[in-house]
C-alpha positions as CSV (number, residue, x, y, z in Angstrom):
1,M,92.5,105.2,73.8
2,D,90.9,97.5,77.7
3,E,91.3,95.2,80.4
4,A,88.1,93.2,80.1
5,R,87.0,95.4,77.2
6,P,88.8,95.4,73.9
7,T,91.7,97.8,73.6
8,W,91.7,99.6,70.3
9,C,93.6,102.8,70.5
10,D,96.4,104.1,72.7
11,G,96.4,101.0,74.9
12,R,95.0,103.2,77.6
13,R,91.6,103.4,79.3
14,F,90.6,106.2,76.9
15,G,92.5,108.8,78.9
16,R,96.2,109.8,79.0
17,R,96.7,109.1,82.7
18,A,97.4,105.9,84.6
19,M,97.1,105.4,88.3
20,L,100.4,106.4,89.7
21,G,99.1,107.7,93.0
22,G,99.6,105.3,95.9
23,L,102.1,103.2,94.0
24,V,105.1,105.4,93.9
25,L,106.8,105.8,97.3
26,A,103.7,104.8,99.2
27,G,104.6,104.6,102.9
28,G,108.2,104.9,102.0
29,A,108.2,101.6,100.1
30,G,109.0,101.9,96.4
31,V,111.6,103.1,94.1
32,G,114.2,105.6,95.0
33,L,113.7,108.6,92.8
34,A,116.3,111.1,91.8
35,A,116.8,113.9,94.3
36,C,116.1,117.2,92.7
37,S,114.9,120.7,93.7
38,S,111.6,122.0,92.7
39,G,113.1,125.1,91.3
40,S,115.4,123.4,88.7
41,P,114.9,121.3,85.6
42,R,114.4,117.7,86.4
43,S,117.4,116.0,87.6
44,S,118.8,113.4,85.2
45,T,119.9,110.0,86.0
46,T,123.6,109.6,85.2
47,R,124.0,109.2,81.5
48,T,125.5,105.9,80.4
49,A,129.1,106.7,79.7
50,G,129.4,104.5,76.7
51,F,126.4,102.7,75.2
52,P,127.3,99.1,74.2
53,V,126.5,99.3,70.5
54,G,127.3,96.0,68.9
55,A,127.1,94.0,72.2
56,A,124.1,91.9,70.9
57,A,126.0,90.8,67.8
58,A,129.1,90.1,69.8
59,A,127.3,88.0,72.5
60,S,128.7,84.5,73.0
61,S,125.2,83.1,73.1
62,K,122.7,84.1,70.4
63,P,120.0,85.1,69.7
64,V,119.9,87.5,72.6
65,K,116.5,87.3,74.2
66,L,114.8,90.7,74.5
67,T,111.6,91.2,76.6
68,L,109.3,94.1,75.7
69,W,106.4,95.1,77.9
70,H,103.7,96.8,75.8
71,S,100.1,97.9,76.1
72,M,98.7,97.3,72.6
73,G,95.4,95.5,71.9
74,S,93.2,94.5,68.9
75,A,94.4,95.9,65.6
76,N,97.4,97.5,67.3
77,L,98.4,94.3,68.9
78,T,98.2,92.5,65.5
79,A,100.3,95.1,63.9
80,L,103.0,95.0,66.6
81,T,103.1,91.2,66.6
82,H,103.6,91.2,62.8
83,L,106.4,93.8,63.0
84,T,108.1,91.8,65.8
85,A,108.0,88.6,63.8
86,Q,109.4,90.5,60.9
87,F,112.3,91.7,63.0
88,N,113.0,88.3,64.5
89,T,113.2,86.6,61.1
90,S,115.3,89.5,59.6
91,Q,118.4,88.7,61.6
92,S,119.9,86.1,63.9
93,H,121.3,88.2,66.8
94,V,118.2,89.2,68.7
95,H,114.8,87.5,69.4
96,V,112.1,89.8,70.8
97,V,109.5,88.4,73.2
98,L,106.4,90.5,73.6
99,V,104.6,90.7,77.0
100,N,101.2,92.3,76.8
101,Q,100.3,94.3,79.9
102,S,96.9,95.1,78.4
103,S,96.8,98.8,79.2
104,Y,99.2,101.6,80.1
105,T,97.7,101.5,83.6
106,D,98.7,97.9,84.0
107,T,102.1,98.5,82.5
108,L,102.8,101.3,85.0
109,T,101.6,99.2,87.9
110,A,103.7,96.2,86.9
111,Y,106.8,98.4,86.2
112,T,106.4,100.2,89.5
113,A,106.1,96.9,91.4
114,A,109.2,95.5,89.6
115,L,111.2,98.5,90.6
116,S,110.8,97.4,94.2
117,G,112.5,94.0,93.5
118,G,110.7,92.2,90.7
119,N,111.9,91.4,87.2
120,L,112.0,94.4,84.9
121,P,111.7,94.1,81.2
122,D,114.6,95.1,78.9
123,L,112.4,97.5,76.9
124,V,109.1,99.1,78.0
125,Q,106.5,101.0,76.0
126,M,105.4,103.7,78.4
127,E,102.8,106.4,77.6
128,T,104.0,110.0,77.2
129,A,102.3,111.1,80.5
130,E,104.8,109.0,82.5
131,L,108.0,110.6,81.1
132,Q,108.9,112.4,84.3
133,F,108.2,109.3,86.4
134,M,110.5,107.3,84.2
135,I,113.3,109.9,84.6
136,D,112.9,110.1,88.3
137,S,112.9,106.3,88.7
138,Q,116.5,106.2,87.7
139,S,115.8,102.9,86.0
140,I,116.3,103.8,82.3
141,V,119.2,104.2,79.9
142,P,118.8,107.6,78.1
143,A,118.2,107.1,74.4
144,Q,120.6,110.0,74.0
145,S,123.6,107.7,74.9
146,A,122.7,105.2,72.2
147,V,122.1,108.0,69.7
148,E,125.5,109.4,70.4
149,A,127.4,106.1,70.5
150,D,125.7,104.8,67.3
151,H,125.9,108.2,65.5
152,Y,122.2,107.8,64.9
153,D,120.6,110.4,62.6
154,L,117.4,112.0,64.0
155,S,117.0,114.5,61.2
156,D,114.2,112.6,59.4
157,Y,112.1,112.4,62.5
158,V,109.1,114.7,62.9
159,A,110.7,117.1,65.3
160,S,108.0,117.3,68.0
161,T,107.8,113.5,68.4
162,V,111.4,113.5,69.4
163,E,111.4,116.8,71.4
164,F,108.6,115.6,73.6
165,F,111.0,113.0,75.1
166,R,113.9,115.4,75.4
167,V,114.2,117.0,78.9
168,D,117.0,119.2,80.1
169,G,119.0,118.4,76.9
170,T,118.7,114.6,77.2
171,L,116.6,112.4,75.0
172,W,115.1,109.8,77.3
173,A,113.2,107.6,74.8
174,L,112.5,107.1,71.1
175,P,108.9,107.9,70.0
176,F,107.1,104.9,68.6
177,N,103.3,105.0,68.6
178,I,102.4,108.7,68.3
179,S,98.9,110.1,68.0
180,S,96.8,113.2,68.6
181,Q,93.1,113.8,68.8
182,V,90.8,114.4,65.8
183,L,87.1,115.3,65.3
184,Y,84.9,112.5,64.0
185,Y,81.6,113.5,62.3
186,D,78.8,112.0,60.3
187,R,78.5,113.6,56.8
188,K,74.9,112.3,56.4
189,A,73.8,114.0,59.6
190,F,75.4,117.2,58.5
191,S,73.6,117.1,55.2
192,A,70.3,116.3,56.9
193,A,70.7,119.3,59.2
194,G,71.5,121.6,56.3
195,L,75.2,121.8,57.1
196,D,77.9,121.5,54.6
197,P,79.7,118.2,55.2
198,G,82.7,119.5,53.3
199,S,83.1,122.4,55.8
200,P,83.3,121.0,59.2
201,P,83.7,123.3,62.2
202,T,87.2,124.6,62.8
203,T,86.6,126.5,66.0
204,L,84.7,125.8,69.2
205,V,82.2,128.6,68.3
206,E,81.6,126.9,64.9
207,L,81.2,123.5,66.6
208,R,78.6,124.9,68.9
209,N,76.8,126.5,66.0
210,A,76.7,123.2,64.1
211,A,75.4,121.4,67.2
212,Q,72.6,124.0,67.5
213,K,71.6,123.4,63.9
214,I,71.6,119.6,64.4
215,V,69.5,119.8,67.5
216,G,67.3,122.6,66.3
217,T,66.4,120.8,63.1
218,G,65.6,117.6,65.1
219,T,68.2,115.7,63.0
220,E,69.6,114.0,66.2
221,K,69.1,114.4,69.9
222,Y,72.5,116.0,70.5
223,G,75.0,117.7,68.4
224,M,78.0,116.1,70.0
225,S,79.2,113.5,72.5
226,L,81.7,115.2,74.8
227,K,84.0,112.5,76.0
228,V,85.1,113.3,79.6
229,T,88.9,113.1,79.3
230,D,91.6,115.4,80.5
231,S,93.5,115.0,77.3
232,S,90.8,116.8,75.4
233,F,91.0,119.8,77.7
234,E,94.8,119.7,77.5
235,L,94.8,119.7,73.7
236,L,92.2,122.5,73.5
237,L,94.4,124.5,75.8
238,A,97.5,123.9,73.7
239,L,95.6,124.9,70.6
240,A,94.9,128.2,72.3
241,G,98.6,128.5,73.0
242,G,98.3,127.9,76.7
243,D,100.4,125.8,79.1
244,L,98.8,123.3,81.4
245,L,101.6,123.7,84.0
246,N,103.9,126.5,85.1
247,H,107.6,126.8,84.2
248,G,106.9,126.3,80.6
249,N,104.8,123.2,81.0
250,G,107.5,121.8,83.3
251,R,110.1,122.2,80.5
252,S,112.2,125.1,81.7
253,A,112.1,123.9,85.3
254,R,110.3,121.3,87.3
255,A,106.6,122.1,87.3
256,T,105.3,123.3,90.7
257,A,101.7,124.3,90.0
258,A,98.9,124.3,87.4
259,A,98.9,127.1,84.9
260,F,95.5,126.5,83.3
261,D,93.4,128.5,85.9
262,D,93.4,131.5,83.7
263,A,91.3,133.2,81.0
264,Q,92.1,130.5,78.4
265,G,91.3,127.6,80.7
266,R,88.1,129.4,81.9
267,A,86.9,129.9,78.4
268,I,87.2,126.2,77.5
269,F,85.4,125.2,80.7
270,E,82.6,127.7,80.0
271,W,82.3,126.4,76.5
272,W,82.2,122.8,77.7
273,G,79.7,123.6,80.5
274,G,77.5,125.6,78.1
275,M,77.3,122.7,75.6
276,L,76.1,120.4,78.4
277,D,73.7,123.0,80.0
278,D,72.1,123.8,76.7
279,K,71.7,120.1,75.8
280,L,73.8,120.5,72.7
281,A,76.1,117.7,73.9
282,Q,75.9,114.6,76.0
283,P,78.8,113.7,78.3
284,T,80.3,110.2,77.7
285,S,82.7,108.2,79.8
286,F,86.4,107.8,78.8
287,T,86.1,104.1,79.7
288,A,83.4,103.3,77.2
289,Y,82.6,103.5,73.5
290,D,79.4,105.6,73.9
291,N,80.7,108.5,72.0
292,L,81.3,106.4,68.9
293,F,78.1,104.3,69.2
294,A,76.3,107.6,69.4
295,I,77.4,108.3,65.9
296,A,76.4,104.9,64.6
297,N,73.0,105.0,66.4
298,R,72.2,108.6,65.2
299,I,72.2,110.1,68.7
300,A,75.0,112.6,68.3
301,P,77.0,113.0,65.0
302,M,80.2,114.5,66.3
303,T,82.8,113.5,68.8
304,W,86.5,113.8,69.4
305,D,88.9,110.9,70.1
306,T,92.4,109.7,69.5
307,S,93.6,109.3,65.9
308,A,95.1,106.0,67.0
309,A,91.6,104.5,66.9
310,I,90.9,105.4,63.3
311,G,91.4,101.9,61.9
312,T,89.2,100.3,64.4
313,I,86.6,103.0,64.4
314,L,86.2,102.8,60.6
315,G,85.9,99.0,60.9
316,L,83.3,99.3,63.6
317,L,81.2,101.9,61.8
318,S,81.4,100.0,58.5
319,S,78.6,97.8,59.7
320,Y,76.4,100.9,60.1
321,P,75.7,102.0,56.5
322,E,73.4,104.8,57.7
323,S,76.5,106.7,58.9
324,D,79.2,108.2,56.7
325,L,82.1,109.0,58.9
326,A,84.5,111.8,58.2
327,I,87.6,113.0,60.1
328,T,89.0,116.5,60.5
329,S,91.3,118.5,62.8
330,L,90.3,119.2,66.4
331,P,88.5,122.6,66.5
332,R,90.4,125.4,68.1
333,P,89.2,127.5,71.0
334,T,90.3,130.7,69.1
335,A,92.0,131.7,65.9
336,P,95.2,129.8,65.3
337,D,97.6,130.5,68.1
338,G,99.0,127.2,69.3
339,G,99.0,123.6,68.2
340,V,98.8,120.1,69.4
341,F,101.4,118.1,71.4
342,V,102.0,114.4,70.8
343,G,100.2,111.6,72.6
344,G,100.8,107.9,72.6
345,A,104.0,106.3,73.9
346,G,107.7,105.9,73.6
347,M,110.2,103.1,74.0
348,F,112.4,103.2,77.1
349,M,115.5,101.0,77.6
350,V,116.0,99.6,81.0
351,A,119.3,100.1,82.8
352,Q,119.2,96.9,84.8
353,S,119.6,94.8,81.6
354,P,123.1,93.6,80.7
355,P,124.9,95.2,77.8
356,E,123.8,92.7,75.1
357,R,120.2,93.2,76.0
358,Q,120.5,97.0,76.1
359,D,121.9,96.9,72.6
360,A,119.2,94.4,71.5
361,A,116.6,96.9,72.7
362,W,118.3,99.7,70.8
363,Q,118.4,97.6,67.6
364,F,114.7,96.7,67.9
365,M,113.8,100.4,68.6
366,K,115.6,101.5,65.5
367,F,113.9,98.8,63.4
368,L,110.4,99.8,64.5
369,N,111.1,103.4,63.5
370,E,112.5,102.7,60.1
371,P,110.3,104.4,57.4
372,A,108.9,101.1,56.0
373,Q,107.9,99.9,59.4
374,Q,106.4,103.2,60.5
375,A,104.4,103.3,57.3
376,A,103.1,99.8,57.9
377,W,102.3,100.7,61.5
378,A,100.4,103.9,60.5
379,V,98.4,102.0,57.8
380,A,97.3,99.3,60.2
381,T,96.6,101.4,63.3
382,G,96.0,105.1,62.6
383,Y,99.0,106.2,64.6
384,T,101.0,108.9,62.9
385,P,104.4,108.1,61.4
386,V,107.4,109.5,63.4
387,R,109.6,109.6,60.3
388,R,108.9,112.1,57.6
389,S,110.1,109.8,54.8
390,A,107.5,107.2,55.9
391,T,104.9,109.4,54.3
392,Q,106.5,108.6,50.9
393,V,106.2,104.8,51.3
394,P,103.7,103.6,48.7
395,A,101.5,101.7,51.1
396,L,101.0,104.8,53.3
397,V,100.5,107.1,50.3
398,E,97.8,104.8,49.0
399,A,96.1,104.5,52.4
400,W,96.1,108.2,52.9
401,A,94.7,108.8,49.4
402,K,91.9,106.3,50.1
403,V,91.0,107.6,53.5
404,P,92.3,111.2,53.9
405,G,91.3,111.2,57.6
406,Y,94.4,109.0,58.3
407,R,96.7,111.9,57.6
408,V,94.8,114.6,59.7
409,A,96.7,114.0,62.9
410,Y,100.1,113.9,61.2
411,E,99.4,117.2,59.5
412,E,98.3,118.7,62.8
413,I,101.5,117.6,64.5
414,V,103.8,118.8,61.7
415,A,102.0,122.1,61.4
416,S,102.1,122.9,65.1
417,P,104.5,125.6,66.2
418,T,107.4,124.8,68.5
419,N,106.7,126.3,72.0
420,S,106.1,125.2,75.5
421,A,102.4,124.5,74.8
422,T,103.1,122.1,72.0
423,A,106.1,120.5,73.8
424,G,103.6,119.0,76.1
425,P,103.3,119.0,79.9
426,V,105.8,117.1,82.1
427,T,105.3,116.2,85.7
428,G,105.6,113.1,87.8
429,A,102.1,113.8,89.2
430,F,100.5,113.5,85.8
431,S,98.0,110.8,86.9
432,Q,96.7,112.9,89.7
433,V,96.6,116.0,87.5
434,G,94.6,114.1,84.9
435,N,92.2,112.8,87.5
436,A,91.6,116.3,88.9
437,I,90.8,117.6,85.4
438,N,88.5,114.6,84.7
439,D,86.7,115.1,88.0
440,A,86.2,118.8,87.2
441,L,84.8,118.1,83.7
442,T,82.5,115.5,85.2
443,T,81.1,118.0,87.7
444,L,80.1,120.3,84.7
445,A,77.7,117.6,83.7
446,S,76.1,117.9,87.1
447,G,75.6,121.6,86.8
448,A,78.7,122.9,88.5
449,K,79.8,126.5,87.6
450,P,82.8,126.5,85.2
451,D,84.7,128.9,87.5
452,T,84.2,126.7,90.5
453,A,85.1,123.5,88.7
454,L,88.2,125.0,87.2
455,A,89.4,126.4,90.5
456,Q,88.9,123.0,92.2
457,A,90.8,121.3,89.4
458,A,93.7,123.7,89.8
459,A,93.8,123.3,93.6
460,A,93.8,119.5,93.3
461,C,96.6,119.6,90.7
462,N,98.7,121.9,92.9
463,Q,98.3,119.6,95.8
464,A,99.3,116.6,93.8
465,I,102.3,118.3,92.2
466,T,103.5,119.6,95.5
467,S,103.2,116.2,97.1
468,Y,105.1,114.5,94.3
469,N,107.9,117.0,94.3
470,A,108.3,116.7,98.0
471,R,108.9,112.9,97.6
472,V,111.7,113.4,95.0
């Protein structure tokens, strides 16, 4: 949000998680992770004493060849390719070579394999879910060391996009492609059902009421497509002010257990199950486009999905004139309490690279995050700019004026309060945690009781987290 199917959002298979289980430390073979206790904040790899700023420019052989592993496809790949070409022609010290791993799953798999003796890249785009794994791998140079050595000013960054990658006081990566989820809905279907298309639902109760009106009037078969993905549950929980994991979402100390098996989590599962049981929503897979084609084919006029897909979704639905797509904020479970945390990915510098390539990676990371480049990236993709001043670049101002939906996710992120819920969950077992939640949401479609499904998800998460922590 790919392999054989087109990739047109986060470079993932529509969920935040990748398959880490079985790859890390399986059978004792794999990377050596940092030793740390489960009761303390994650242990840090040793911070680089002095980051080699200027090493690329001083290299005896130029340009310095920089290899970036990324996971972008379709419109996002086109935009990244264009920005890379722009960087390569703007200076003579560094030449960036893009290596497309097709998906975040493939990137994680390739990176994990390379840690055991293969060729690592110099720079890797890794999704936010894998932050703890990247720290524990002891394979990266903290971005903090480059920030300090280069006296790099972070004050223009949207705070939450940076803070997500800061753990135990150390900034481990720079944000690059940042997104959140938004609600997509068809204005024409709303009007046909007697709903005001200018007043979309802002809470889950209002969303259910709208779905009842749509189904009750026979406007469409369902009111909504409920995409089965753990990220939706996690964001709804954060919007209610709840943490997914204990110890402040794994921020105050290493997470040791799930924290979502509570009243907030139960209410979300009950709402989700009720929508399915009452035939107000249809479940759709996170590996397919059914939720979006349901809007185009007048099966269900509402769904939620990543904001990073806006550009492609608008292009896709432009060939369906019977639909009039609108974009709004993700409905909240309750009155405003929490907010959203960032999704997408960051850029991680690899410690194995020689000084000139580490510096080359840093120079390219900075280039990608300059306001002009972040504005161009946001216009082309739907990702939110990580720099506040990017929102004043004329191209982005014009794009947001033309399609206001582009700025919805940015406004959600900026408006979200700073707390453990909006900092986002951190654990090296994120893949398994996500799988457990996905499995539980899937059982709701088969008639499972919300309490049972939630308890099973929490138990599976606890087992996965305990197993991961025991290995590090």
